[in-house]
Backbone as CSV, one residue per row, in Angstrom:
resi,resn,N_x,N_y,N_z,CA_x,CA_y,CA_z,C_x,C_y,C_z
1,UNK,-5.198,9.243,-0.867,-4.956,8.185,-1.092,-5.879,7.407,0.553
2,UNK,-6.285,6.439,1.163,-6.579,6.518,1.855,-5.961,4.889,2.948
3,UNK,-6.230,5.531,4.219,-5.408,4.715,4.927,-4.856,4.684,5.765
4,UNK,-3.641,5.529,4.399,-1.438,6.099,5.158,-1.566,6.673,5.994
5,UNK,-2.760,8.072,6.189,-2.759,8.550,7.472,-2.642,7.859,9.070
6,UNK,-3.423,6.947,9.041,-3.918,6.089,10.334,-1.854,5.406,10.535
7,UNK,-1.661,5.124,9.274,-0.665,4.132,9.237,0.352,4.555,8.970
8,UNK,0.674,6.681,9.131,1.750,7.029,9.302,2.004,6.866,11.355
9,UNK,0.854,7.072,11.553,0.040,7.888,12.595,1.165,6.935,13.475
10,UNK,0.900,5.266,13.095,0.780,4.117,13.815,2.190,3.864,13.940
11,UNK,3.268,5.097,12.894,4.965,4.287,12.732,5.582,5.482,13.885
12,UNK,4.697,7.177,14.038,4.764,7.582,14.098,5.554,7.105,16.074
13,UNK,4.432,5.993,16.186,4.028,5.963,17.770,5.300,4.875,17.957
14,UNK,6.120,4.268,17.066,6.391,3.484,16.917,6.394,1.848,16.484
15,UNK,5.265,1.981,16.589,4.571,0.105,15.377,4.622,0.501,13.797
16,UNK,4.995,-0.958,14.073,5.900,-1.669,12.769,4.978,-3.033,11.601
17,UNK,3.767,-2.524,11.284,3.304,-3.729,10.648,3.446,-4.933,10.157
18,UNK,3.842,-6.561,10.367,5.095,-6.707,9.191,4.719,-6.389,7.531
19,UNK,2.842,-6.689,7.928,2.614,-5.935,6.506,1.522,-5.195,5.736
20,UNK,1.871,-4.240,4.770,0.488,-3.312,4.883,0.042,-3.918,2.623
21,UNK,-0.954,-4.035,2.869,-1.678,-3.647,1.662,-2.027,-3.226,0.995
22,UNK,-1.070,-2.292,-0.561,-1.584,-1.880,-0.935,-2.497,-1.507,-2.189
23,UNK,-3.653,-1.577,-2.610,-4.800,-1.058,-3.412,-4.174,-0.398,-4.418
24,UNK,-4.322,-0.262,-5.517,-3.923,0.671,-6.963,-5.537,0.382,-7.376
25,UNK,-5.361,1.985,-7.878,-6.898,1.954,-8.486,-7.866,1.822,-7.630
26,UNK,-7.521,1.632,-6.105,-9.064,0.983,-5.576,-10.187,2.465,-5.201
27,UNK,-12.039,1.697,-6.192,-13.224,2.261,-6.141,-12.824,2.627,-4.964
28,UNK,-12.959,4.251,-4.432,-13.442,4.784,-3.206,-14.679,3.929,-1.929
29,UNK,-15.832,3.673,-3.431,-16.815,3.415,-3.001,-17.243,1.789,-2.575
30,UNK,-16.215,1.217,-2.442,-15.837,0.048,-1.664,-15.893,-0.561,-0.426
31,UNK,-15.333,0.711,-0.245,-15.198,0.319,1.101,-16.055,1.050,1.872
32,UNK,-17.578,0.952,1.811,-18.984,1.734,2.321,-18.814,1.179,3.896
33,UNK,-18.508,0.235,3.738,-18.538,-1.102,5.597,-17.219,-0.803,6.204
34,UNK,-16.314,-0.486,5.455,-15.177,-0.706,6.132,-13.701,-0.026,5.118
35,UNK,-13.701,1.228,6.458,-12.783,2.357,6.161,-11.141,1.895,6.107
36,UNK,-10.000,2.150,5.909,-9.308,1.689,5.687,-8.582,2.609,6.443
37,UNK,-9.089,3.558,7.156,-8.275,4.685,8.369,-8.707,4.770,9.714
38,UNK,-9.662,3.045,9.831,-9.757,2.773,10.415,-9.115,1.553,11.141
39,UNK,-9.478,0.655,9.700,-8.921,-0.983,9.271,-7.314,-0.948,11.003
40,UNK,-6.532,0.004,10.764,-5.556,-0.537,12.385,-6.130,-0.736,13.719
41,UNK,-7.032,0.558,13.603,-7.588,0.566,15.298,-8.495,-0.541,15.581
42,UNK,-9.306,-0.937,14.762,-10.723,-1.997,14.749,-9.821,-3.609,14.300
43,UNK,-8.575,-3.975,14.630,-7.588,-4.552,14.516,-7.699,-5.389,13.673
44,UNK,-7.688,-4.830,12.450,-7.555,-5.712,11.345,-6.047,-5.667,9.911
45,UNK,-5.669,-5.721,9.036,-4.577,-5.574,8.727,-4.983,-3.769,7.521
46,UNK,-3.220,-3.509,8.116,-3.122,-2.256,7.537,-3.388,-1.852,5.768
47,UNK,-4.363,-1.085,5.289,-4.533,-0.595,3.886,-3.959,0.196,3.560
48,UNK,-3.360,0.575,2.293,-3.803,1.891,1.947,-4.420,1.422,0.513
49,UNK,-5.039,2.539,0.163,-5.791,2.345,-1.142,-5.805,3.656,-1.489
50,UNK,-4.817,3.422,-3.320,-5.037,5.326,-4.673,-5.699,4.650,-5.573
51,UNK,-6.003,5.267,-5.175,-7.712,6.145,-5.872,-6.932,6.239,-7.393
52,UNK,-7.402,5.770,-8.794,-6.590,5.683,-10.087,-6.766,7.096,-10.379
53,UNK,-6.760,8.392,-9.464,-5.659,9.618,-10.301,-4.926,9.886,-9.827
54,UNK,-4.118,9.036,-8.975,-2.959,8.828,-8.078,-1.848,9.479,-8.637
55,UNK,-0.985,9.454,-8.727,0.555,10.552,-9.346,1.465,9.766,-8.624
56,UNK,1.868,8.495,-8.995,2.404,7.467,-8.432,3.619,7.600,-8.424
57,UNK,4.568,8.851,-9.099,5.815,9.510,-8.776,6.033,10.318,-7.898
58,UNK,4.982,10.777,-7.382,5.166,11.564,-6.184,4.345,11.482,-5.342
59,UNK,3.946,10.661,-4.531,3.533,9.549,-3.106,4.268,9.364,-2.645
60,UNK,4.189,9.895,-1.184,4.998,9.963,0.150,4.737,8.509,0.855
61,UNK,5.652,7.809,0.426,5.172,6.119,0.651,6.663,6.329,2.316
62,UNK,6.606,6.171,3.261,8.025,6.120,4.226,7.013,5.407,4.996
63,UNK,6.067,5.073,4.549,5.788,4.478,5.927,5.733,2.878,5.993
64,UNK,5.841,2.931,4.514,6.424,1.549,3.989,8.474,0.880,4.380
65,UNK,8.809,1.547,5.019,9.974,0.761,5.160,9.453,-0.024,5.920
66,UNK,10.651,-0.982,5.869,10.714,-2.022,6.955,10.081,-2.677,6.697
67,UNK,8.458,-2.547,6.244,7.363,-3.384,5.510,6.907,-4.372,5.062
68,UNK,6.945,-5.224,5.106,6.799,-6.771,3.445,5.259,-5.487,2.241
69,UNK,5.023,-5.212,1.464,4.773,-4.196,0.938,3.349,-5.250,0.218
70,UNK,2.112,-5.350,-0.117,1.698,-6.098,-1.342,1.120,-5.235,-2.342
71,UNK,1.214,-5.600,-2.672,0.320,-4.748,-3.910,-0.470,-5.359,-4.416
72,UNK,-1.537,-4.444,-4.834,-2.134,-5.400,-5.604,-3.364,-4.573,-7.084
73,UNK,-3.569,-4.683,-7.623,-4.614,-4.255,-8.675,-4.722,-5.076,-10.407
74,UNK,-5.660,-4.431,-11.208,-5.548,-4.173,-12.045,-4.989,-4.745,-12.965
75,UNK,-4.485,-2.913,-13.267,-3.604,-2.135,-14.167,-2.123,-3.108,-13.175
76,UNK,-1.810,-3.927,-14.205,-0.104,-4.297,-14.186,0.733,-3.251,-13.911
77,UNK,1.096,-2.428,-14.926,1.581,-1.082,-15.516,1.356,-0.464,-14.166
78,UNK,0.693,0.835,-14.137,0.430,0.747,-12.623,0.668,0.158,-11.342
79,UNK,0.443,-0.674,-10.797,0.679,-1.808,-10.155,2.506,-2.676,-8.881
80,UNK,3.120,-2.087,-10.346,4.802,-2.450,-10.972,5.096,-0.831,-11.297
81,UNK,4.814,-0.143,-11.377,5.132,1.366,-11.317,5.429,2.102,-9.663
82,UNK,4.055,1.065,-9.567,3.536,1.502,-7.366,5.009,0.947,-6.655
83,UNK,5.374,-0.273,-7.428,6.476,-1.138,-6.782,6.902,-0.514,-6.845
84,UNK,7.767,-0.170,-7.823,8.964,0.687,-7.945,9.722,1.736,-7.254
85,UNK,8.052,2.942,-7.063,7.846,4.279,-5.771,7.910,3.508,-5.141
86,UNK,7.402,2.418,-4.230,7.222,1.987,-2.768,9.157,1.500,-2.012
87,UNK,9.737,0.941,-3.711,11.315,0.581,-3.067,12.761,1.358,-2.937
88,UNK,12.377,2.523,-3.894,12.011,3.601,-3.153,12.371,4.453,-1.620
89,UNK,10.898,3.523,-0.781,11.003,3.566,0.362,12.350,2.867,1.583
90,UNK,13.021,1.889,0.543,13.369,0.717,1.234,12.917,0.019,1.937
91,UNK,11.322,-0.764,1.404,10.555,-2.190,2.213,10.965,-3.101,2.378
92,UNK,10.788,-4.418,3.555,11.280,-5.244,3.731,11.513,-6.581,2.125
93,UNK,10.214,-6.340,1.550,9.903,-6.907,0.208,8.552,-6.053,-0.257
94,UNK,8.811,-6.367,-1.775,7.372,-5.933,-2.334,6.690,-7.699,-3.289
95,UNK,5.623,-7.078,-3.585,4.862,-8.042,-3.470,3.982,-7.572,-4.304
96,UNK,3.946,-8.047,-5.840,2.442,-7.178,-6.876,2.167,-8.476,-7.309
97,UNK,0.250,-8.298,-6.971,-0.106,-9.172,-7.875,-2.017,-8.382,-8.433
98,UNK,-1.788,-9.546,-9.305,-3.523,-9.375,-9.132,-3.650,-10.081,-10.629
99,UNK,-5.277,-10.224,-10.967,-5.100,-11.136,-12.109,-4.358,-11.753,-13.371
100,UNK,-3.146,-10.813,-13.793,-2.406,-11.085,-14.874,-1.135,-11.292,-14.093
101,UNK,-1.886,-12.057,-12.709,-0.402,-12.741,-12.379,0.237,-12.258,-10.888
102,UNK,1.743,-12.275,-10.605,2.477,-12.277,-8.829,3.820,-12.181,-9.558
103,UNK,4.434,-11.237,-8.657,6.144,-10.511,-9.687,6.378,-10.145,-7.951
104,UNK,7.587,-10.669,-8.281,8.014,-10.454,-6.960,9.793,-9.656,-6.409
105,UNK,9.657,-8.284,-6.512,10.141,-7.062,-6.965,11.790,-7.487,-5.835
106,UNK,12.693,-7.213,-6.264,14.175,-7.582,-5.865,13.814,-6.028,-4.662
107,UNK,13.728,-5.885,-4.003,13.517,-4.520,-3.199,16.067,-4.175,-3.394
108,UNK,16.130,-2.617,-2.283,16.809,-2.165,-2.993,18.383,-2.374,-1.859
C-alpha cells in the first residue's frame, strides 16, 4: 500500500484532508514520476494505491475516518469490497467508480 503512511502521519499531526483517492489494484510502475507517499508534502491530493496482491479484509484504513473517500478501479467487485472495508472505519462518504460506472455507498 503506497501513500497510506504519509496520510496516517498527517492525520496523527491533526491534518484531515477533505478527500482521499484510493486506487485499487494500482500498478506501482505507473508512479515513476509521482510517488503517492510524497503527494501531501508536495501539495497534491491524498492518494493511496492498493496493489493487486492486497488482501482487502486485512487492511488498516483508520486514517480514512471522517473523510470523503473516492475508490477507483477496473474490477468492480474489488472496488466494492474495498468500499465495504473502508466503511468499517466510518468515512464521511464512500464513492466507488471505474469504467463500469459509479456507486455511492451509504456510510454506516
